C-alpha positions as CSV (number, residue, x, y, z in Angstrom):
1,M,-13.6,35.2,6.6
2,S,-10.1,35.6,8.5
3,T,-6.9,34.1,7.0
4,L,-7.1,32.1,10.8
5,R,-10.0,30.8,9.9
6,R,-8.9,29.8,6.5
7,G,-5.6,28.7,7.8
8,T,-7.5,26.0,10.5
9,S,-9.4,24.6,7.3
10,T,-6.8,23.9,5.9
11,L,-4.6,22.4,8.5
12,L,-7.7,20.3,9.1
13,V,-7.9,19.1,5.6
14,S,-4.4,18.2,6.1
15,V,-4.2,16.3,9.1
16,L,-8.0,14.2,7.5
17,V,-5.6,13.5,4.6
18,I,-2.9,12.6,6.5
19,C,-5.2,9.6,8.3
20,L,-7.2,8.6,4.9
21,T,-3.8,8.1,3.4
22,L,-2.2,5.7,6.3
23,A,-5.7,3.8,7.4
24,T,-7.6,0.8,6.0
25,P,-9.9,-1.3,6.6
26,G,-10.9,-1.9,10.5
27,H,-12.3,1.2,13.0
28,V,-14.0,-2.1,15.3
29,C,-11.4,-5.3,14.8
30,A,-13.5,-8.3,15.0
31,I,-12.3,-11.0,17.2
32,L,-10.2,-13.5,15.5
33,S,-9.0,-11.1,12.4
34,S,-5.6,-9.4,12.1
35,S,-5.6,-5.9,13.0
36,L,-3.5,-3.0,13.0
37,A,-3.1,0.7,14.9
38,G,-1.0,3.1,15.1
39,A,-0.4,7.0,14.8
40,I,1.4,9.6,12.9
41,D,3.6,11.7,14.8
42,V,3.5,14.9,11.7
43,A,6.7,16.8,14.1
44,S,8.4,13.9,13.9
45,G,6.9,13.3,10.4
46,N,7.4,9.5,11.8
47,V,4.7,6.8,11.2
48,T,4.5,4.0,14.4
49,I,2.1,1.0,13.9
50,Q,1.8,-1.9,16.1
51,G,-1.0,-5.1,14.9
52,K,-2.6,-8.5,16.7
53,T,-2.7,-10.9,14.7
54,D,-1.8,-14.9,14.6
55,A,1.5,-16.0,16.8
56,G,4.5,-16.5,14.3
57,A,2.8,-15.1,11.8
58,L,4.8,-13.1,8.9
59,V,4.7,-10.1,9.2
60,V,5.8,-7.1,6.2
61,V,6.1,-4.4,6.4
62,N,8.3,-1.8,3.5
63,G,9.8,-5.2,2.4
64,R,11.2,-6.3,5.5
65,Q,10.2,-9.4,6.3
66,S,9.4,-10.8,9.8
67,R,7.1,-12.9,12.6
68,A,4.8,-11.8,15.3
69,S,6.0,-12.8,18.7
70,T,4.5,-15.6,20.8
71,A,1.8,-13.0,21.4
72,G,0.7,-12.8,17.9
73,T,1.8,-8.7,18.3
74,F,3.5,-6.6,16.0
75,S,5.6,-3.2,15.5
76,A,7.2,-1.4,12.5
77,S,7.9,2.3,12.4
78,F,9.0,4.1,8.8
79,P,8.4,7.9,7.2
80,L,5.7,9.7,6.6
81,A,6.7,11.2,3.4
82,Q,6.8,8.0,1.1
83,T,4.5,5.1,-0.4
84,A,4.6,2.0,2.5
85,T,3.1,-1.6,2.1
86,I,2.0,-3.1,4.6
87,A,1.1,-7.5,4.6
88,V,0.1,-9.9,7.1
89,V,-0.7,-13.7,5.8
90,G,-2.3,-14.7,9.2
91,K,-2.6,-18.8,10.3
92,S,-6.0,-18.5,11.8
93,R,-7.5,-14.9,11.7
94,P,-7.4,-13.9,7.8
95,G,-4.6,-11.7,6.7
96,F,-4.8,-8.2,4.9
97,S,-2.4,-6.1,2.9
98,M,-2.4,-2.8,1.7
99,L,-0.1,-0.2,-0.1
100,L,-0.2,3.5,1.1
101,N,0.7,6.6,-0.5
102,L,2.0,9.4,2.1
103,P,1.3,13.3,1.6
104,V,4.8,15.7,2.4
105,I,3.6,18.0,4.5
106,P,6.1,21.2,4.4
107,S,7.9,21.8,7.4
108,F,5.9,25.0,8.3
109,A,3.0,23.0,9.0
110,R,4.4,19.9,10.7
111,H,4.5,21.4,14.5
112,V,1.1,22.5,14.3
113,L,-0.6,19.4,12.9
114,P,-1.6,16.8,16.0
115,V,-0.7,12.9,16.6
116,M,-3.2,10.9,14.6
117,A,-4.2,7.8,15.4
118,F,-6.0,5.1,12.9
119,S,-7.4,1.2,12.4
120,Y,-7.8,-0.9,10.3
121,D,-9.4,-4.4,10.8
122,G,-8.8,-7.4,8.3
123,T,-11.8,-8.2,7.7
124,S,-14.2,-5.4,7.6
125,R,-12.2,-3.8,5.3
126,T,-13.3,-0.6,7.4
127,L,-11.1,2.4,7.5
128,G,-10.9,4.0,11.4
129,L,-9.7,7.2,12.0
130,A,-9.1,9.9,15.0
131,G,-7.7,13.0,16.2
132,K,-7.7,15.9,18.1
133,L,-7.2,19.6,16.3
134,T,-5.2,22.2,18.5
135,H,-7.5,24.9,16.4
136,K,-10.8,25.1,15.4
137,P,-13.0,27.8,14.2
138,A,-16.1,29.1,16.3
139,G,-19.1,27.8,15.4
140,A,-20.0,24.3,13.9
141,V,-17.6,22.7,11.9
142,K,-18.0,19.6,9.7
143,G,-16.1,17.0,7.7
144,Y,-16.8,14.4,4.6
145,V,-14.6,11.8,3.7
146,T,-15.7,9.8,0.8
147,D,-14.3,7.1,-2.0
148,A,-14.0,7.9,-5.5
149,E,-14.1,4.6,-6.8
150,M,-16.4,2.6,-4.0
151,R,-18.7,5.5,-4.3
152,G,-18.8,5.4,-0.1
153,S,-19.2,8.6,1.8
154,T,-19.3,9.3,5.2
155,S,-19.9,12.9,7.2
156,F,-18.3,13.5,10.8
157,A,-18.2,17.0,13.2
158,V,-15.8,18.1,15.2
159,G,-16.8,18.5,18.8
160,K,-16.6,21.1,21.6
161,D,-13.3,19.6,22.7
162,Y,-12.1,19.4,19.4
163,R,-11.5,15.9,19.1
164,F,-13.4,13.8,16.0
165,S,-13.6,10.0,14.9
166,T,-15.0,8.4,11.6
167,T,-15.1,5.9,9.9
168,L,-15.1,4.6,5.9
169,R,-15.5,1.3,4.9
170,L,-13.1,0.8,1.3
171,G,-13.5,-1.9,-1.6
172,T,-10.9,-4.3,-2.9
173,G,-8.1,-2.6,-4.9
174,L,-7.9,0.8,-5.7
175,N,-9.2,3.9,-3.5
176,T,-9.0,7.3,-4.2
177,L,-9.8,9.3,-1.0
178,H,-11.4,13.2,-1.0
179,S,-11.7,15.0,2.1
180,Y,-12.8,18.2,2.7
181,V,-14.3,20.2,5.8
182,R,-17.2,23.3,5.3
183,Y,-18.0,25.6,8.1
184,L,-20.2,28.9,7.7
185,L,-22.6,27.5,5.5
186,L,-20.3,27.4,2.0
187,M,-17.4,28.1,3.0
188,R,-15.3,24.3,1.7
189,Y,-11.4,23.8,1.5
190,T,-9.9,20.7,-0.4
191,L,-6.6,19.0,-0.3
192,P,-5.1,17.1,-3.4
193,D,-6.4,13.8,-3.7
194,F,-4.4,10.1,-2.4
195,T,-4.8,6.8,-2.2
196,V,-5.2,3.6,-0.5
197,T,-5.2,0.1,-2.4
198,V,-6.4,-2.5,-0.9
199,G,-4.9,-5.7,-2.1
200,P,-5.5,-9.7,-1.3
201,V,-5.5,-11.6,1.5
202,P,-1.9,-13.0,1.6
203,R,-0.5,-16.6,0.7
204,T,2.5,-15.9,-0.6
205,I,5.2,-12.7,0.0
206,I,8.3,-11.6,-1.8
207,S,10.8,-9.1,-1.5
208,L,13.5,-8.2,-3.7
209,Q,16.4,-5.6,-3.5
210,V,17.8,-3.9,-6.7
211,G,21.1,-4.8,-7.0
212,S,20.7,-8.4,-4.6
213,P,21.2,-11.7,-6.2
214,R,18.7,-13.0,-3.9
215,M,14.7,-12.3,-2.2
216,T,12.6,-13.8,0.5
217,V,10.0,-15.8,0.0
218,G,7.7,-16.4,3.2
219,G,10.3,-15.1,5.6
220,V,12.5,-17.8,3.7
221,V,16.3,-16.2,1.9
222,K,17.0,-17.7,-1.1
223,A,18.9,-16.9,-4.2
224,I,17.0,-16.0,-7.0
225,D,19.1,-18.0,-9.6
226,A,21.9,-20.3,-9.8
227,Q,23.2,-17.5,-12.1
228,G,23.5,-14.8,-9.7
229,T,20.6,-12.6,-11.2
230,K,20.0,-9.4,-9.9
231,P,16.8,-6.9,-10.4
232,L,18.2,-3.5,-11.6
233,I,16.3,-0.5,-13.0
234,S,15.7,0.0,-16.9
235,N,14.4,3.5,-18.0
236,G,12.7,3.8,-14.4
237,T,11.6,0.5,-14.5
238,T,12.1,-2.9,-12.6
239,M,13.6,-5.0,-14.3
240,V,13.6,-9.0,-13.0
241,P,14.1,-12.7,-13.7
242,I,10.9,-13.7,-13.7
243,R,11.2,-17.2,-13.6
244,A,12.0,-17.5,-10.0
245,I,9.4,-15.4,-8.8
246,V,6.6,-16.8,-11.0
247,E,7.3,-20.4,-10.2
248,S,7.7,-19.4,-6.3
249,L,4.2,-17.8,-6.5
250,G,2.7,-21.5,-7.9
251,G,2.8,-20.3,-11.2
252,S,4.8,-21.7,-14.6
253,V,7.3,-19.9,-17.5
254,G,7.4,-21.4,-20.7
255,W,10.0,-20.5,-23.2
256,N,8.9,-20.2,-27.1
257,A,13.2,-19.9,-28.4
258,A,12.0,-19.3,-32.2
259,A,10.1,-16.8,-31.4
260,R,11.9,-15.2,-28.4
261,C,8.2,-15.3,-26.6
262,L,7.3,-16.0,-22.7
263,D,4.3,-17.0,-21.5
264,I,3.5,-16.5,-17.6
265,R,0.6,-18.4,-16.0
266,L,-0.4,-18.0,-12.6
267,G,-3.8,-19.0,-11.4
268,S,-6.5,-18.2,-14.5
269,R,-4.0,-15.3,-15.7
270,T,-1.7,-15.7,-18.5
271,V,1.1,-12.8,-20.0
272,T,2.6,-13.3,-23.0
273,T,5.5,-11.4,-23.7
274,W,7.8,-11.1,-26.9
275,V,12.0,-9.8,-25.8
276,G,12.1,-6.5,-27.9
277,K,8.4,-5.4,-28.1
278,T,6.3,-3.6,-25.6
279,T,3.3,-5.3,-26.6
280,A,1.7,-7.7,-24.4
281,T,-0.9,-10.2,-24.3
282,V,-2.8,-10.2,-20.9
283,N,-5.9,-12.9,-20.6
284,G,-6.3,-12.6,-24.5
285,S,-6.1,-9.0,-24.9
286,S,-3.4,-6.9,-25.9
287,K,-2.0,-4.6,-24.2
288,T,1.5,-2.4,-23.6
289,M,4.3,-2.0,-21.0
290,S,6.8,0.7,-20.5
291,T,9.7,-0.9,-21.1
292,A,10.4,-4.3,-23.3
293,P,11.4,-7.4,-22.0
294,T,15.1,-7.5,-22.6
295,I,18.1,-10.4,-22.3
296,I,20.7,-9.9,-20.6
297,G,23.9,-12.3,-19.3
298,G,21.2,-14.8,-21.2
299,R,18.5,-14.3,-18.8
300,T,15.4,-12.6,-20.2
301,M,14.6,-9.6,-17.7
302,I,10.9,-8.4,-17.5
303,P,9.0,-5.4,-15.8
304,L,8.1,-6.5,-12.8
305,R,5.2,-4.4,-12.4
306,F,3.3,-5.3,-15.1
307,V,3.6,-8.5,-14.7
308,A,3.0,-9.2,-11.2
309,E,-0.4,-6.8,-11.3
310,N,-1.4,-8.1,-14.2
311,L,-1.1,-12.0,-12.3
312,G,-3.2,-10.2,-9.6
313,C,-0.5,-9.5,-7.3
314,L,0.1,-6.7,-5.5
315,V,3.0,-4.5,-5.6
316,G,4.7,-2.5,-3.6
317,W,8.3,0.3,-3.9
318,D,9.9,1.4,-1.2
319,Q,12.2,3.9,-2.4
320,P,14.6,4.1,0.5
321,T,15.9,0.8,0.3
322,K,15.1,0.0,-3.2
323,G,13.3,-2.8,-2.5
324,V,9.6,-4.3,-4.2
325,T,7.8,-6.5,-2.0
326,V,4.8,-8.7,-3.9
327,V,1.5,-10.1,-2.3
328,Y,-0.4,-12.8,-3.9
329,G,-3.7,-14.2,-2.9
330,G,-3.6,-17.6,-5.0
């Protein structure tokens, strides 16, 4: 097989994985459902999205909270090579949330990869992707996309005009996507796996930033607490005064001074932690945290991701701004 054909196949896989990384449910959008469509421009390294939801609905992209227009539209752009969090709190339309792990594309490959289209529907949870290759090997070229968690799979053919499109239904939670193309019978090429996390339909969204004493809850900026406590990073873990966050989500936090213990409750879930200990109890089962809770300036600081995820939240991290997004469905 020629080097050109092998390179072309590898580029095709790259294109597919890029789309899979960015897309989540919804190629065909149902009436009265929040939807998303966008384009991945590999050459510029940018991703642009446009969406449709209720007028004035809360929209969060990488921690930046805004409102949909009077027509219910919203748009945003962000770099390709990072983790992206997108959440929409619909009013009459179902909302959605997703956490996307985006690939780093080598600079030498960017100029040969085409702009790709993707779509997402808040109700059907069906991944939709489409594109046009810049090159295609002679003969039949068939692609496959599988989801390790859902064990779903779909196949598609690349047409004579170099175009292709396909859909794949994803499940709530983590979706590990495998993508490859095959031609000339047994020749097959793959790339590393990528993930898309489909989160809860949002009821409450909180945005925080390391080093800032303020947070945004449902589009409203407020102080984290009266003491001006700021989230910080300790041993690579974002630590926060958890009471303000849990209470903003509708939960409660109890403190046992003698045992130096926090009892955190949200809905039917409970998380119990102890100052100075990495062991926690989650719904009665023992789990281990990467960093122990600690008291700083009279405030108990807790690992945010561990607690929030075990309370049923989706947690997103934006490295450029050191921002955290917490999405709760209730």
